[in-house]
GUMAR-806074 format. One record per residue: y, z, x of N, C-alpha, C in turn. Coordinates in Angstrom, 3 decimals. Layout:
<pts>
PT        n.Y        n.Z        n.X       ca.Y       ca.Z       ca.X        c.Y        c.Z        c.X
PT          Y          Z          X          Y          Z          X          Y          Z          X
...
</pts>
This chain:
<pts>
PT        n.Y        n.Z        n.X       ca.Y       ca.Z       ca.X        c.Y        c.Z        c.X
PT     10.729     94.171     79.478     10.808     95.610     79.209      9.838     96.381     80.086
PT      8.710     95.788     80.440      7.719     96.483     81.244      8.214     96.768     82.650
PT      8.906     95.806     83.251      9.426     95.998     84.604     10.499     97.087     84.628
PT     11.370     97.093     83.633     12.430     98.108     83.599     11.850     99.511     83.452
PT     10.831     99.649     82.615     10.216    100.966     82.447      9.555    101.434     83.744
PT      8.937    100.491     84.453      8.299    100.861     85.724      9.337    101.300     86.746
PT     10.472    100.593     86.754     11.542    100.963     87.697     12.073    102.350     87.378
PT     12.277    102.641     86.070     12.763    103.970     85.708     11.762    105.053     86.086
PT     10.494    104.728     85.956      9.479    105.738     86.300      9.463    106.006     87.813
PT      9.588    104.932     88.595      9.621    105.114     90.065     10.852    105.920     90.477
PT     11.985    105.611     89.821     13.201    106.362     90.138     13.039    107.838     89.801
PT     12.393    108.109     88.650     12.192    109.508     88.270     11.296    110.224     89.274
PT     10.238    109.568     89.735      9.361    110.196     90.730     10.092    110.407     92.064
PT     10.901    109.394     92.456     11.644    109.535     93.720     12.654    110.666     93.636
PT     13.324    110.779     92.485     14.291    111.866     92.315     13.591    113.208     92.310
PT     12.370    113.256     91.718     11.624    114.522     91.733     11.227    114.956     93.123
PT     10.824    114.000     93.960     10.488    114.361     95.337     11.704    114.869     96.099
PT     12.857    114.236     95.868     14.076    114.686     96.541     14.437    116.100     96.120
PT     14.257    116.391     94.812     14.590    117.743     94.348     13.633    118.771     94.935
PT     12.340    118.396     95.064     11.384    119.350     95.638     11.681    119.603     97.109
PT     12.047    118.526     97.798     12.363    118.702     99.214     13.653    119.528     99.383
PT     14.590    119.353     98.443     15.845    120.093     98.562     15.762    121.484     97.965
PT     14.596    121.888     97.435     14.459    123.211     96.853     14.951    123.309     95.449
PT     15.167    122.170     94.859     15.675    122.171     93.504     14.556    122.376     92.483
PT     14.812    121.913     91.272     13.855    122.070     90.180     12.718    121.084     90.368
PT     11.500    121.580     90.202     10.335    120.729     90.359     10.008    120.051     89.034
PT      9.852    118.749     89.116      9.535    117.960     87.935      8.064    117.578     87.939
PT      7.469    117.566     86.805      6.064    117.170     86.687      5.885    116.370     85.406
PT      4.907    115.490     85.436      4.623    114.641     84.268      3.714    115.399     83.320
PT      4.101    115.477     82.047      3.314    116.172     81.032      2.237    115.231     80.523
PT      1.005    115.662     80.579     -0.100    114.841     80.093     -0.002    114.680     78.573
PT     -0.233    113.470     78.134     -0.176    113.205     76.702      1.209    112.911     76.190
PT      2.218    112.934     77.067      3.568    112.632     76.628      3.796    111.144     76.471
PT      5.043    110.790     76.221      5.379    109.384     76.000      5.418    108.653     77.312
PT      4.657    107.583     77.361      4.601    106.758     78.555      5.281    105.436     78.248
PT      6.456    105.167     78.811      7.171    103.929     78.473      6.414    102.688     78.874
PT      5.630    102.758     79.955      4.882    101.580     80.400      3.766    101.253     79.412
PT      3.007    102.316     79.051      1.918    102.087     78.100      2.449    101.662     76.733
PT      3.581    102.231     76.310      4.152    101.873     75.032      4.634    100.426     75.027
PT      5.164     99.971     76.136      5.634     98.599     76.229      4.472     97.612     76.193
PT      3.350     97.984     76.805      2.169     97.116     76.776      1.524     97.096     75.397
PT      1.590     98.224     74.684      0.970     98.296     73.369      1.793     97.548     72.333
PT      3.114     97.648     72.402      3.996     96.988     71.443      4.936     96.055     72.204
PT      4.447     94.898     72.599      5.302     93.982     73.379      6.434     93.452     72.527
PT      7.589     93.384     73.117      8.755     92.854     72.425      8.918     91.376     72.737
PT      9.703     90.728     71.844      9.934     89.300     72.038     10.778     89.084     73.277
PT     10.434     88.019     73.991     11.197     87.686     75.186     12.533     87.092     74.789
PT     13.522     87.426     75.580     14.840     86.882     75.314     14.875     85.411     75.701
PT     15.704     84.701     74.998     15.843     83.298     75.304     16.495     83.127     76.662
PT     16.117     82.062     77.299     16.697     81.780     78.612     18.149     81.366     78.449
PT     18.838     81.413     79.508     20.267     81.098     79.450     20.553     79.624     79.456
PT     19.496     78.795     79.273     19.710     77.354     79.264     20.492     76.942     78.023
PT     21.553     76.241     78.227     22.402     75.769     77.124     21.964     74.366     76.765
PT     21.569     74.204     75.513     21.110     72.889     75.070     22.279     71.939     74.966
PT     21.960     70.699     75.122     22.971     69.658     75.017     23.519     69.618     73.597
PT     24.837     69.471     73.465     25.451     69.487     72.141     24.987     68.301     71.302
PT     24.688     67.189     71.951     24.278     66.003     71.213     22.771     65.950     71.005
PT     22.085     66.963     71.501     20.629     66.967     71.341     20.265     67.405     69.921
PT     19.498     66.590     69.236     19.073     66.893     67.889     17.598     67.275     67.894
PT     17.243     68.406     67.316     15.827     68.796     67.299     15.011     67.814     66.473
PT     13.794     67.547     66.928     12.911     66.627     66.218     12.420     67.263     64.925
PT     12.453     66.478     63.857     11.986     66.970     62.555     10.471     67.055     62.553
PT      9.974     68.190     62.133      8.536     68.363     62.068      7.965     67.525     60.926
PT      6.881     66.798     61.197      6.299     65.978     60.114      5.765     66.846     58.989
PT      6.183     66.520     57.769      5.759     67.295     56.612      4.369     66.865     56.156
PT      3.681     67.821     55.621      2.367     67.521     55.059      2.563     66.723     53.775
PT      1.835     65.615     53.625      2.015     64.823     52.395      1.721     65.641     51.154
PT      2.526     65.398     50.116      2.382     66.152     48.873      1.030     65.866     48.245
PT      0.358     66.913     47.881     -0.972     66.762     47.315     -0.895     66.336     45.862
PT     -1.860     65.553     45.487     -1.935     65.104     44.098     -2.465     66.238     43.237
PT     -1.668     66.625     42.247     -2.033     67.757     41.403     -2.849     67.330     40.182
PT     -2.862     66.024     39.901     -3.586     65.564     38.723     -5.085     65.547     38.999
PT     -5.837     65.528     37.947     -7.277     65.430     38.069     -7.785     64.464     37.021
PT     -8.934     63.927     37.270     -9.519     62.947     36.380    -10.830     63.502     35.853
PT    -10.976     63.486     34.544    -12.217     63.923     33.935    -13.203     62.762     33.931
PT    -14.383     63.008     34.433    -15.419     62.002     34.402    -16.126     62.045     33.051
PT    -16.258     60.887     32.441    -16.902     60.790     31.136    -18.394     60.578     31.358
PT    -19.174     61.482     30.842    -20.626     61.407     30.961    -21.233     61.427     29.559
PT    -22.209     60.569     29.292    -22.842     60.574     27.959    -23.642     61.845     27.743
PT    -23.595     62.342     26.519    -24.323     63.549     26.161    -25.542     63.269     25.285
PT    -25.792     62.001     25.021    -26.951     61.629     24.217    -27.344     60.204     24.594
PT    -28.499     59.787     24.120    -28.962     58.429     24.392    -28.069     57.402     23.696
PT    -27.616     57.731     22.501    -26.728     56.815     21.798    -25.415     56.613     22.531
PT    -24.847     57.690     23.061    -23.600     57.558     23.823    -23.826     56.775     25.109
PT    -24.975     56.936     25.741    -25.284     56.151     26.944    -25.353     54.662     26.607
PT    -25.954     54.324     25.458    -26.015     52.919     25.046    -24.624     52.386     24.733
PT    -23.770     53.230     24.149    -22.407     52.802     23.839    -21.617     52.526     25.112
PT    -21.695     53.415     26.086    -20.974     53.208     27.350    -21.481     51.960     28.059
PT    -22.783     51.749     28.047    -23.346     50.547     28.676    -22.873     49.283     27.968
PT    -22.819     49.332     26.638    -22.347     48.164     25.893    -20.877     47.874     26.182
PT    -20.047     48.924     26.298    -18.626     48.723     26.600    -18.458     48.111     27.980
PT    -19.264     48.536     28.930    -19.154     48.000     30.298    -19.616     46.552     30.388
PT    -20.570     46.150     29.549    -21.198     44.832     29.707    -20.762     43.815     28.660
PT    -20.053     44.222     27.613    -19.672     43.293     26.543    -18.180     43.355     26.318
PT    -17.625     42.229     25.850    -16.202     42.163     25.545    -15.894     42.493     24.099
PT    -16.909     42.533     23.240    -16.732     42.924     21.851    -17.867     43.860     21.469
PT    -17.512     45.084     21.081    -18.499     46.111     20.759    -18.126     46.731     19.421
PT    -19.111     46.853     18.558    -18.953     47.577     17.295    -19.786     48.843     17.389
PT    -19.114     49.987     17.248    -19.778     51.292     17.329    -19.757     51.924     15.955
PT    -20.930     52.047     15.355    -21.058     52.615     14.014    -21.851     53.914     14.113
PT    -21.371     54.934     13.435    -22.080     56.195     13.466    -21.349     57.277     12.709
PT    -22.006     58.400     12.470    -21.378     59.494     11.723    -20.279     60.177     12.512
PT    -19.595     61.092     11.859    -18.503     61.828     12.497    -19.041     62.702     13.619
PT    -18.265     62.813     14.681    -18.620     63.708     15.779    -19.505     63.105     16.836
PT    -19.744     61.807     16.806    -20.593     61.171     17.810    -19.804     60.659     19.013
PT    -18.500     60.846     19.043    -17.692     60.470     20.210    -17.329     59.006     20.268
PT    -17.330     58.314     19.137    -17.028     56.877     19.141    -15.603     56.614     19.629
PT    -14.630     57.258     18.983    -13.228     57.032     19.348    -12.925     57.545     20.741
PT    -13.442     58.720     21.078    -13.121     59.318     22.382    -13.647     58.451     23.523
PT    -14.883     57.989     23.413    -15.453     57.171     24.483    -14.718     55.838     24.601
PT    -14.334     55.254     23.468    -13.615     53.979     23.518    -12.260     54.134     24.200
PT    -11.525     55.194     23.852    -10.206     55.389     24.473    -10.359     55.802     25.931
PT    -11.377     56.591     26.255    -11.601     56.971     27.649    -11.879     55.744     28.510
PT    -12.680     54.820     28.020    -12.951     53.592     28.777    -11.707     52.704     28.845
PT    -10.870     52.754     27.807     -9.626     51.979     27.840     -8.689     52.500     28.922
PT     -8.532     53.820     28.993     -7.675     54.409     30.030     -8.245     54.121     31.424
PT     -9.559     54.201     31.547    -10.195     53.905     32.829     -9.940     52.465     33.262
PT    -10.031     51.518     32.327     -9.783     50.109     32.653     -8.326     49.869     33.027
PT     -7.403     50.554     32.336     -5.978     50.385     32.645     -5.658     50.931     34.023
PT     -6.192     52.100     34.363     -5.931     52.681     35.676     -6.542     51.855     36.795
PT     -7.678     51.219     36.525     -8.336     50.395     37.541     -7.704     49.026     37.674
PT     -6.753     48.684     36.824     -6.096     47.392     36.896     -6.900     46.258     36.288
PT     -7.934     46.575     35.507     -8.731     45.519     34.881     -7.998     44.873     33.725
PT     -7.132     45.614     33.066     -6.315     45.089     31.967     -4.875     45.508     32.202
PT     -3.967     44.857     31.493     -2.554     45.158     31.652     -1.986     46.116     30.629
PT     -2.712     46.326     29.532     -2.203     47.207     28.487     -3.349     47.660     27.588
PT     -3.055     48.683     26.786     -3.991     49.208     25.800     -3.359     49.036     24.430
PT     -4.132     48.492     23.507     -3.671     48.313     22.128     -4.602     49.122     21.226
PT     -4.044     50.114     20.553     -4.795     50.964     19.641     -4.283     50.714     18.234
PT     -5.182     50.369     17.327     -4.753     50.118     15.960     -5.702     50.805     14.992
PT     -5.148     51.114     13.830     -5.876     51.879     12.820     -5.300     51.533     11.461
PT     -6.128     51.433     10.439     -5.581     51.161      9.104     -4.831     52.366      8.559
PT     -3.703     52.118      7.939     -2.884     53.196      7.369     -3.378     53.503      5.965
PT     -4.549     54.114      5.898     -5.169     54.473      4.625     -5.373     55.976      4.619
PT     -4.874     56.654      3.593     -5.036     58.103      3.512     -6.409     58.441      2.951
PT     -6.792     59.697      3.118     -8.117     60.146      2.703     -8.122     60.577      1.244
PT     -7.698     59.662      0.382     -7.745     59.929     -1.042     -6.688     60.877     -1.555
PT     -5.637     61.097     -0.780     -4.581     62.030     -1.207     -3.236     61.366     -0.992
PT     -2.544     61.092     -2.048     -1.260     60.425     -1.977     -0.156     61.483     -1.912
PT      0.564     61.501     -0.779      1.617     62.502     -0.594      3.004     61.890     -0.797
PT      3.045     60.689     -1.329      4.331     60.076     -1.602      4.873     59.322     -0.407
PT      6.141     58.967     -0.489      6.771     58.195      0.576      7.082     59.107      1.772
PT      6.832     58.587      2.953      7.124     59.332      4.167      8.498     58.942      4.694
PT      9.282     59.911      5.173     10.623     59.591      5.673     10.562     58.973      7.072
PT     11.682     58.385      7.481     11.797     57.873      8.829     11.554     56.380      8.922
PT     11.593     55.884     10.195     11.349     54.468     10.423      9.849     54.190     10.426
PT      9.463     52.966     10.803      8.060     52.578     10.731      7.186     53.449     11.629
PT      7.683     53.753     12.848      6.899     54.558     13.777      6.669     55.967     13.224
PT      7.704     56.546     12.608      7.573     57.887     12.041      6.662     57.890     10.806
PT      6.697     56.817     10.026      5.832     56.743      8.851      4.357     56.629      9.246
PT      4.075     55.919     10.354      2.697     55.708     10.784      2.170     56.850     11.647
PT      3.040     57.749     12.094      2.617     58.815     13.007      1.486     59.668     12.456
PT      1.517     60.105     11.171      0.400     60.922     10.674     -0.939     60.189     10.694
PT     -0.928     58.878     10.449     -2.172     58.118     10.452     -2.710     57.891     11.864
PT     -1.801     57.795     12.841     -2.199     57.493     14.208     -2.324     58.734     15.080
PT     -2.147     59.913     14.495     -2.215     61.156     15.264     -3.531     61.325     16.021
PT     -4.697     60.991     15.443     -5.947     61.139     16.215     -5.977     60.309     17.482
PT     -5.322     59.141     17.473     -5.292     58.318     18.676     -4.436     58.965     19.754
PT     -3.314     59.566     19.364     -2.475     60.286     20.329     -3.247     61.462     20.929
PT     -3.999     62.169     20.099     -4.759     63.319     20.593     -5.790     62.881     21.633
PT     -6.492     61.788     21.359     -7.484     61.305     22.311     -6.828     60.823     23.602
PT     -5.665     60.184     23.510     -4.957     59.735     24.713     -4.497     60.909     25.552
PT     -3.945     61.935     24.911     -3.431     63.076     25.653     -4.541     63.925     26.255
PT     -5.771     63.735     25.806     -6.880     64.411     26.454     -7.251     63.732     27.762
PT     -6.897     62.458     27.915     -7.172     61.722     29.148     -5.957     61.684     30.064
PT     -4.753     61.794     29.511     -3.524     61.772     30.291     -2.591     62.836     29.743
PT     -1.579     63.143     30.522     -0.588     64.109     30.051      0.293     63.471     28.997
PT      0.925     64.324     28.191      1.820     63.827     27.148      2.994     63.046     27.745
PT      3.437     63.449     28.921      4.545     62.749     29.578      4.127     61.344     29.989
PT      2.903     61.196     30.517      2.422     59.874     30.899      2.243     58.981     29.683
PT      1.707     59.542     28.604      1.520     58.753     27.394      2.862     58.255     26.867
PT      3.856     59.136     26.845      5.177     58.753     26.348      5.804     57.673     27.223
PT      5.651     57.814     28.559      6.233     56.828     29.467      5.540     55.470     29.327
PT      4.214     55.469     29.186      3.494     54.200     29.056      3.775     53.525     27.729
PT      3.977     54.305     26.673      4.340     53.715     25.387      5.730     53.088     25.473
PT      6.661     53.772     26.172      8.013     53.227     26.325      8.007     51.949     27.160
PT      7.112     51.856     28.148      7.035     50.676     29.003      6.202     49.557     28.383
PT      5.509     49.831     27.302      4.692     48.807     26.665      3.274     48.718     27.183
PT      2.877     49.613     28.082      1.511     49.590     28.576      0.521     50.122     27.544
PT      1.010     50.939     26.628      0.188     51.437     25.527      0.915     51.114     24.228
PT      0.203     50.467     23.338      0.769     50.117     22.035     -0.129     50.696     20.944
PT      0.482     51.407     20.021     -0.243     51.986     18.895      0.378     51.435     17.623
PT     -0.431     50.742     16.831      0.111     50.070     15.650     -0.907     50.109     14.529
PT     -0.460     49.733     13.357     -1.323     49.663     12.191     -2.015     48.307     12.142
PT     -3.178     48.275     11.501     -3.930     47.025     11.378     -3.112     45.975     10.625
PT     -2.293     46.417      9.702     -1.524     45.477      8.895     -0.524     44.649      9.664
PT     -0.218     45.025     10.908      0.778     44.293     11.690      0.136     43.453     12.792
PT     -1.165     43.196     12.705     -1.868     42.416     13.724     -1.955     40.931     13.372
PT     -1.574     40.550     12.186     -1.695     39.153     11.762     -0.863     38.234     12.653
PT     -1.485     37.150     13.133     -0.779     36.138     13.915     -0.659     36.434     15.394
PT     -1.183     37.543     15.871     -1.040     37.900     17.282     -2.250     37.437     18.083
PT     -2.039     37.223     19.388     -3.112     36.941     20.338     -3.005     37.968     21.453
PT     -4.013     38.789     21.590     -3.967     39.913     22.519     -4.687     39.528     23.806
PT     -3.915     39.094     24.798     -4.450     38.732     26.109     -4.314     39.889     27.086
PT     -5.257     39.964     28.014     -5.217     40.970     29.091     -5.003     42.371     28.518
PT     -5.819     42.713     27.537     -5.643     43.988     26.842     -6.998     44.599     26.528
PT     -6.974     45.919     26.397     -8.138     46.673     25.931     -7.794     47.158     24.531
PT     -8.487     46.628     23.522     -8.148     46.889     22.132     -9.179     47.838     21.539
PT     -8.689     48.866     20.863     -9.549     49.823     20.173     -9.120     49.844     18.710
PT    -10.047     49.488     17.820     -9.800     49.528     16.385    -10.555     50.737     15.835
PT     -9.826     51.739     15.428    -10.428     52.998     14.979    -10.465     53.057     13.460
PT    -11.424     53.826     12.921    -11.586     53.993     11.473    -11.692     52.644     10.773
PT    -12.526     51.775     11.324    -12.638     50.420     10.785    -13.336     50.390      9.440
PT    -13.969     51.495      9.028    -14.592     51.512      7.697    -13.550     51.444      6.584
PT    -12.280     51.693      6.923    -11.197     51.591      5.947    -10.527     50.222      5.978
PT    -11.139     49.270      6.659    -10.651     47.896      6.677    -11.506     47.040      5.736
PT    -10.868     46.124      5.073    -11.614     45.189      4.233    -12.261     44.119      5.106
PT    -13.107     43.332      4.473    -13.777     42.251      5.202    -12.750     41.283      5.784
PT    -11.729     40.953      5.001    -10.700     40.020      5.462     -9.908     40.619      6.627
PT     -9.588     41.910      6.540     -8.845     42.554      7.637     -9.663     42.568      8.930
PT    -10.950     42.889      8.835    -11.780     42.900     10.039    -11.918     41.501     10.622
PT    -12.046     40.507      9.770    -12.117     39.130     10.268    -10.837     38.769     11.009
PT     -9.696     39.204     10.460     -8.417     38.947     11.126     -8.332     39.681     12.455
PT     -8.768     40.939     12.495     -8.675     41.728     13.719     -9.572     41.152     14.809
PT    -10.799     40.810     14.460    -11.743     40.320     15.473    -11.283     39.006     16.090
PT    -10.538     38.230     15.345    -10.066     36.944     15.875     -8.764     37.076     16.654
PT     -8.293     38.298     16.893     -7.099     38.496     17.731     -7.468     38.543     19.212
PT     -8.742     38.574     19.530     -9.197     38.737     20.907     -8.763     37.554     21.764
PT     -8.076     37.872     22.882     -7.584     36.827     23.774     -8.307     36.841     25.107
PT     -7.739     36.124     26.076     -8.347     36.009     27.398     -8.250     37.332     28.152
PT     -9.303     37.609     28.927     -9.380     38.821     29.754     -9.109     40.071     28.913
PT     -9.703     40.114     27.735     -9.522     41.249     26.832    -10.878     41.782     26.392
PT    -10.852     43.028     25.962    -12.050     43.704     25.473    -11.669     44.440     24.204
PT    -12.564     44.384     23.188    -12.276     45.013     21.907    -13.433     45.917     21.506
PT    -13.082     47.145     21.104    -14.050     48.113     20.613    -13.656     48.479     19.198
PT    -14.591     48.302     18.258    -14.358     48.616     16.848    -15.250     49.797     16.494
PT    -14.645     50.875     16.001    -15.401     52.083     15.683    -15.218     52.433     14.219
PT    -16.233     53.075     13.657    -16.126     53.499     12.263    -17.438     54.051     11.740
PT    -17.349     54.695     10.608    -18.505     55.278      9.922    -18.560     54.693      8.513
PT    -19.481     53.769      8.255    -19.538     53.152      6.919    -19.773     54.154      5.805
PT    -20.329     55.319      6.119    -20.619     56.315      5.081    -19.400     57.136      4.695
PT    -18.277     57.005      5.402    -17.086     57.803      5.098    -15.869     56.900      4.884
PT    -16.022     55.884      4.094    -14.914     54.980      3.806    -14.038     55.555      2.708
PT    -12.735     55.412      2.898    -11.779     55.839      1.884    -11.486     54.721      0.882
PT    -12.124     53.581      1.063    -12.024     52.489      0.114    -13.220     52.526     -0.834
PT    -13.183     51.715     -1.831    -14.346     51.576     -2.690    -15.501     50.985     -1.880
PT    -16.739     51.373     -2.170    -17.875     50.906     -1.363    -17.933     49.392     -1.221
PT    -17.581     48.667     -2.264    -17.672     47.206     -2.192    -16.504     46.573     -1.438
PT    -15.459     47.370     -1.124    -14.297     46.825     -0.418    -14.394     46.983      1.094
PT    -15.109     47.984      1.575    -15.219     48.211      3.017    -15.984     47.060      3.658
PT    -15.436     46.516      4.725    -16.053     45.351      5.359    -16.764     45.648      6.655
PT    -16.828     46.912      7.092    -17.425     47.213      8.392    -18.923     46.930      8.410
PT    -19.633     47.429      7.426    -21.085     47.235      7.416    -21.470     45.763      7.319
PT    -20.883     44.955      6.405    -21.242     43.528      6.363    -20.923     42.782      7.653
PT    -19.765     43.091      8.258    -19.409     42.418      9.508    -20.382     42.794     10.618
PT    -20.758     44.069     10.696    -21.703     44.500     11.727    -23.062     43.841     11.546
PT    -23.519     43.705     10.309    -24.816     43.063     10.059    -24.806     41.600     10.495
PT    -23.719     40.914     10.268    -23.650     39.498     10.640    -23.508     39.320     12.149
PT    -22.714     40.183     12.781    -22.484     40.037     14.219    -23.697     40.496     15.025
PT    -24.459     41.445     14.483    -25.587     41.989     15.232    -26.619     40.912     15.554
PT    -26.750     39.905     14.731    -27.712     38.844     14.985    -27.222     37.782     15.945
PT    -25.990     37.858     16.376    -25.435     36.859     17.291    -25.845     37.153     18.729
PT    -25.947     36.132     19.506    -26.251     36.266     20.925    -24.991     35.994     21.724
PT    -24.886     36.645     22.843    -23.716     36.444     23.674    -23.098     37.756     24.112
PT    -21.802     37.704     24.377    -21.071     38.850     24.922    -20.642     39.789     23.809
PT    -21.575     40.171     22.958    -21.287     41.018     21.799    -22.333     42.118     21.733
PT    -21.913     43.329     21.380    -22.840     44.436     21.242    -22.545     45.251     20.002
PT    -23.597     45.648     19.303    -23.485     46.516     18.135    -24.326     47.754     18.412
PT    -23.671     48.928     18.445    -24.341     50.191     18.754    -24.276     51.063     17.510
PT    -25.444     51.480     17.060    -25.523     52.339     15.879    -25.925     53.746     16.340
PT    -25.031     54.686     16.147    -25.276     56.075     16.528    -25.863     56.829     15.342
PT    -26.599     57.894     15.645    -27.276     58.671     14.603    -26.811     60.123     14.664
PT    -27.394     60.939     13.787    -27.010     62.347     13.735    -27.400     63.087     15.001
PT    -28.409     62.598     15.708    -28.789     63.227     16.969    -27.764     63.042     18.065
PT    -26.788     62.152     17.854    -25.736     61.910     18.850    -24.481     62.728     18.576
PT    -24.490     63.566     17.545    -23.323     64.390     17.221    -23.117     65.425     18.325
PT    -21.912     65.477     18.871    -21.595     66.406     19.964    -20.583     67.454     19.528
PT    -20.290     67.544     18.265    -19.412     68.595     17.755    -20.235     69.852     17.493
PT    -19.693     70.724     16.679    -20.385     71.963     16.337    -21.755     71.637     15.737
PT    -22.787     72.396     16.065    -24.123     72.115     15.513    -24.159     72.067     13.990
PT    -23.225     72.755     13.336    -23.203     72.728     11.881    -22.844     71.347     11.335
PT    -22.146     70.520     12.147    -21.757     69.199     11.660    -22.998     68.365     11.376
PT    -23.948     68.363     12.312    -25.177     67.597     12.094    -25.965     68.148     10.911
PT    -25.988     69.460     10.746    -26.726     70.045      9.612    -26.074     69.696      8.281
PT    -24.746     69.695      8.251    -24.047     69.362      7.018    -24.243     67.891      6.658
PT    -24.329     67.026      7.677    -24.553     65.623      7.390    -25.913     65.398      6.737
PT    -26.890     66.222      7.094    -28.202     66.108      6.456    -28.126     66.460      4.966
PT    -27.290     67.438      4.634    -27.198     67.903      3.252    -26.242     67.048      2.439
PT    -25.113     66.702      3.043    -24.073     65.982      2.301    -24.324     64.481      2.294
</pts>
């Protein structure tokens, strides 16, 4: 466009000189008017494509796409108290850990977080979460549905802790594939859990015989974490077996750890620790 504008300008000047020589109308350039050359330089237009005809069989090369970015994120679990630090250390160094402490100390959450971490790292092949199907002193009658639907209200806290570490879609897919199993303590009799990370939650609602049965399910390349609060048992005080089992195991030497958490390890609302002092 720049060359054409220059040619038109030269032609206009040449025509003006001819008119002046012939006595015709005199042409002059108005200062500040539109200058096609300057306008073309200020707003350059796209160049036209060359007349080269591409080969019909020539296929343009596909531009390499940027790899899809991973949208997921991983929450790092960090202890918020000395008791939680001891619990995490015991889980990392022992294959059998009993975590006893009041409500709100993060016993279940830390155990499930370490279970998910071990599964993702390939240290174990599956996660087994079990809990006694004992209500909190309120009988609501028979629950409808199959076994899974009947146990769902009792196992809801385990689902909540899992979905805090993974999406609900991942949890559902892993349960369907068998990588995550959630069951009641009553269905553990006769099983051997190999290559698994086992979490027994609310163990204060297990009897001595049930805990003995659960602890002996431990198989090769497996890790078991038993959590509970002996002070909040829904069974009669003489029926709960968590405290007696912990006292006997605590004196054993070997790949076993017993961690007792206190009110100073409560990470819930500050009122929880204050209420525990009063109640």
